[in-house]
C-alpha positions as CSV (number, residue, x, y, z in Angstrom):
1,M,7.2,-44.9,10.8
2,Q,6.5,-42.0,8.3
3,L,6.2,-38.2,9.4
4,S,4.9,-35.2,7.4
5,F,5.6,-31.9,7.6
6,K,4.0,-28.8,6.3
7,K,6.4,-26.8,4.7
8,G,7.2,-23.5,5.9
9,R,8.0,-21.6,9.0
10,L,7.4,-23.3,12.3
11,H,6.4,-20.2,14.5
12,A,4.1,-17.7,13.0
13,G,6.1,-14.5,13.7
14,P,4.8,-11.0,12.6
15,K,3.1,-10.5,9.6
16,P,6.1,-8.6,6.8
17,L,5.1,-5.2,6.1
18,P,3.6,-4.1,2.9
19,G,6.2,-2.6,0.3
20,K,3.9,-1.3,-1.9
21,L,0.6,1.2,-1.7
22,S,-1.6,-1.1,-3.3
23,E,-0.5,-4.1,-1.0
24,L,-2.4,-2.2,2.1
25,R,-5.8,-3.8,3.2
26,E,-8.6,-1.5,4.2
27,G,-7.7,0.2,7.2
28,E,-3.9,-0.8,7.4
29,A,-2.2,2.6,7.3
30,G,1.6,3.0,5.8
31,I,4.2,5.5,5.7
32,L,4.8,6.6,2.2
33,D,9.0,6.4,1.0
34,R,9.0,7.0,-2.4
35,I,7.0,7.7,-5.7
36,E,8.4,5.8,-8.7
37,L,6.3,7.3,-11.9
38,P,7.4,9.9,-13.9
39,E,7.7,13.4,-12.3
40,A,4.4,14.6,-13.7
41,V,2.7,12.1,-12.3
42,S,4.6,12.1,-9.2
43,Q,4.5,16.0,-9.0
44,R,0.6,15.5,-9.2
45,L,0.3,12.8,-6.5
46,M,2.4,15.1,-4.3
47,E,-0.1,18.3,-5.2
48,L,-2.8,15.7,-3.7
49,G,-1.2,15.2,-0.5
50,F,1.3,11.8,-1.7
51,I,4.4,13.3,0.1
52,P,7.2,10.8,1.3
53,G,6.9,10.2,5.0
54,T,3.1,10.8,4.9
55,S,1.0,8.2,6.6
56,V,-1.1,7.0,4.2
57,T,-4.4,4.8,5.0
58,A,-5.9,2.1,2.8
59,A,-10.3,3.0,2.9
60,Q,-12.6,0.9,0.6
61,S,-12.6,0.2,-3.0
62,A,-14.7,-0.4,-5.9
63,P,-16.9,-3.7,-5.9
64,G,-13.9,-5.0,-8.5
65,G,-11.1,-3.7,-6.3
66,D,-10.1,-1.1,-8.6
67,P,-10.0,1.9,-8.1
68,R,-9.2,2.2,-4.3
69,V,-9.7,4.6,-2.1
70,F,-6.9,6.2,0.1
71,R,-6.5,8.9,3.4
72,V,-3.9,11.0,3.1
73,D,-3.9,14.2,5.2
74,G,-7.5,14.2,6.2
75,T,-8.4,13.8,2.3
76,E,-9.8,10.8,0.4
77,I,-8.1,10.0,-2.9
78,A,-9.2,7.3,-5.1
79,L,-6.1,5.7,-6.9
80,R,-6.2,3.0,-9.5
81,R,-4.0,-0.2,-8.5
82,E,-1.8,0.5,-11.4
83,T,-0.7,3.7,-9.9
84,A,-0.6,2.2,-6.2
85,L,1.8,-0.4,-7.5
86,H,4.4,2.6,-7.9
87,L,4.0,4.4,-4.4
88,I,6.3,2.3,-2.4
89,L,5.9,2.5,1.6
90,K,8.7,2.1,4.5
91,R,9.6,-1.0,5.8
């Protein structure tokens, strides 16, 4: 008798938390941990509300998926995927 098994986990536990802002799906939220960008860009993002410890929610995106809109501190801000890749969320 031959048995076959699917590779992977037997029990689907909780979904892993996204590690980067760009990985959030529409409606999901995460807490910003740090910004891994040059100081001038990081400073501008912090002026817009992307401050470590702040909750950020993913909103809609353009038809091609880029840029995406994020809600932070009551404001909606569009970021390109390339920028959102460098905003790291707490796990």
